[in-house]
C-alpha positions, 0 to 999 in steps of 0.5 A: 044698687040705686038707678044714679049709682046704677048709672055710674057703675054702668058708665064707668064700666063702659069707659074703661072698656073703652079706655082697656081694648084701644090700650091694652087691644083686648076684645069683646067683654073682656078686660085686662086684669088691672083693668078689671082690678080698677074696675071692681074697685069702682063699683065697690067705691060708687057701692059703698057712696056717702051721700046713699042715693042722691050721689052726686056724679064723682066728679063734683064730688067734694068726697074723695074716696078712691085712694090717690092710685086709684083715682089717677087711674080713673083720671087716665080713663075719662080723659081718654074714653070721656070724648070718644062715649058721646059716640060709643054710648049716647045716651049713658053720655046724655044721661050723664051730662043731664045730672051733672049739670041738673042733679049734683048739687053737693049743697043741697044734699050735703045738707039733708045729709046733716039733717038726717 
């Protein structure tokens, strides 16, 4: 898996863990069954991303590859965990913000995909 996709997968994993530990009361590396299912689904979506190694952050993406139910869940988790990420995992947060601001140019990514 390319660095940008691995970074996105690590960020999603951390956000799901924060949510699951605080909302569902899990501890350590354990997640509840629903959060584990969502994590595997998210990792699969990231791995199979249309943009490949040029993957933008999901919030900037124009291709909605999540099923509506899963999309609703991941949005809820991101809304809850996002503000806590800066304190829980500052390096992942800074890298995410950098990628969102400077590396998620959808227009250029689409043009390069079409010319391939």
